[in-house]
N, C-alpha and C positions, 0 to 999 in steps of 0.2 A: 646687192640682191643675192639672196639667201640659196646655200645650194639645195636644198631638202624641195622637192616639188612638191607643195599642199595643194593637197586633193582632199576629196570626201571620202574617206574609209570605207571598206567594206568589211574588213576586220575589226571582228569585236575585240572592243579592250573593255578590261570589267571598269567603270566608273571608279571605284573606291581607290585604285592604282593613279588616279589623273591628279595632279598639283592641284594645290589650291590658288586661288589668283591671287590672294591676299597673304602677305609675309606676317601679317599680324591682325590682329581685330582693329578693321579702320584705315588699312594702307593693304595699297594693292605693291605687288611684286613685276617690276617691269623689267626681265634680264635679257644683257645683250647675246644679238646670236652670233653664230662663227663669221659669218660674211659682214657687208654693207649693207645697208636698207635700199631700198629702189631709189627712195629719197631718201635725202639728209632733214630730218626734221626732228631729232633728238628723241625723249620719252616725256610721255606723259607726268604730271604731278601722282607723286604717292598718295595721294589721299584723294580720293575720288570727289569730284565736286557736286554730284548728282545723285539724291536718295529717294527719288519719285520719278515718274513719268516724264520724260523730256519728248519734248516735239520734233521731229528733222524732217527734212526735203532732199532726197536725194532728184536734183534737178537732170533730166537725160535729154538727149536728141530726140526721143519718142514721146516726154513728156514727163512731167512729175511722179513720181512715187513717195507718197509721204507715210510717215513712220511714228509710230508710239514706242520710244526706248524704254528701258525697265532699268533705271537705275537705283528702283529695291531690290530686286534677284538680282540683277548682274552690274552690281556698279562699277566693276573695273574693267569691263567690256565698254562699258558704258563711256568711263573714261576715257578708254585708247581712242572708240571712235568718233567723240565727238572733240576732241585732242587733233587727230587726223582730220578732222574734217577741217578745222580753225587753223592748221596747218598747211589747206590747201592739197594736202595729199592725194584726196579722189579726183582732183580736177580733170579733166581732159585725160579718162584713161573708159578702156572700153572693157565691158563684164564679157569676159573671155571662154566663161564653159558654160553651156546651155545640157542638159540631159531632159530628157523627152518622154523615157520607157516608165519604169514602177517608182523611178525618181523625179522628180517634179521641182526641178532647180536653176534658178541662174545665178550661177557664180562671177561673184564682182570684188573689187579690192586691189586688184596687182597692176601695178602702174606700167609692166612690163609687159601683161597680158602674155604671159606663161607660164601661167600657174607658180611661179616659182617667185617671184616677186612680193616683199614683207617690209615692213617699218626698220629693221636694223634692229628690235625687238621682240622678245615674245612672254608669253603670261600662260596662265592655269585656267584652265578651267573652271566654271559657276553653273547655276541654275541647269542642269543635266536635266532630261527627263526622266521620269519614274517608267521602267519596264514590266510590264505585266509580268504575274508570276509565272514560271516556265516559258516566259519569252525570251530572246538576246535584242529583240530590237523594237523600238520605241517609235509612236508615232510623230512625224513633225506633221504637224496639220499647216493646211493652206491658210496663209498668212504668215507664216512664222519669217521672223528674221534671225541668223545663227549666224555662227561663226565656225567657217573651214579650218581645218590643221592638218596638221602631216604628222598629227601623233601625241599623246599626253603632254599639254606644257606648251604645245607651239603654236598657241595664237598668236595672232600677227596683223594684218588686215583685213585678210580674204573675209568675205562673207556670203553667205548664201542666203536669197530671196524668193521663200518656198511657194510656188503658183496653183499646186494639188497636193493631196495627201499622198506622203511620203515617208517607207520605212528606213529606217536606218539603226545602226547600234548607236546606244546613248552616249555618245561620247564628243555633243558637237552643242557647244554653250548658245543655248536660246536668249536672245538679249534684246526681243522686244517681235512687234508686229506689223505687218502692213495696215492702213488704215483707208489707203485709196493708193489705185495705179492698176490695182490690178489687172484691167482689160489691156493694159500694156503689156503686162507680162504674159499674157493669155496670148496675144496676137505676135508678141516674139516668139512661142511657144508653137504655134501654129506653123511660124514659117519653118521653121526646123532648124538643125543645126548642120554642120559640114560631116559629123561622122570622123572627126579626126581621130577619135579614142575609141569608136567603134559605133554600132548601130546605134543611136537614139542619144551619143554623146561626142561633143567637138561643139565649135565655136556656134555662136548663133546666126543663121544667114543673114537675119533682119539684125544688122549692126546695132549694138548700146551703147554709147560713151555717154560717160557720165561728165555731166559739164560743173555740177559743181553739187556742194552738201551741204547745207544750209542746218543749223541748229534756233530753233525757232525761241522756245521756253519751255521752260518746266511746268510741270500742273500741280 
């Protein structure tokens, strides 16, 4: 388990400082973390297997959430996500965090459900959103699929599903979109969180358990 709690950061870090996900053109840089991963699954291949849209399905106890993964704009992130799915890293894991205020996301991908679990490797950002001139935050639109992190270069396994337009610093890799299952997320959001991290921020009261993540096909 990595020691740094992985959260959605609210302190702006300039995107120009973020390490690249690629060590050189066409190759991803997956670096070991200081601690063990929540599950021992090794590391993804250096060369990303996808360069176009990839269909994926998150099967949960609440129903299926279907995704389009962007292998063109976020090849290393899609490489990691599909690799972890193939290793059953996400199977039988809880989505541990729900925010229901200005930030509208469900955060998943930590087998420990503590907010600190990861795969034992980390990598840099890619496909970061553009910030309008004079602004410090970017809009992560409803339906966005993005990576959570604990600072530049700390992407691992935790990701978040955006169920309502949300403003965040432009520090979180966008690697796909939700194509079906938004009704599930909205129902979970309506039930609220336990407020463990403050008002409107905590574990979802309506428990969401990922049963399996399947990678269907590339387009």
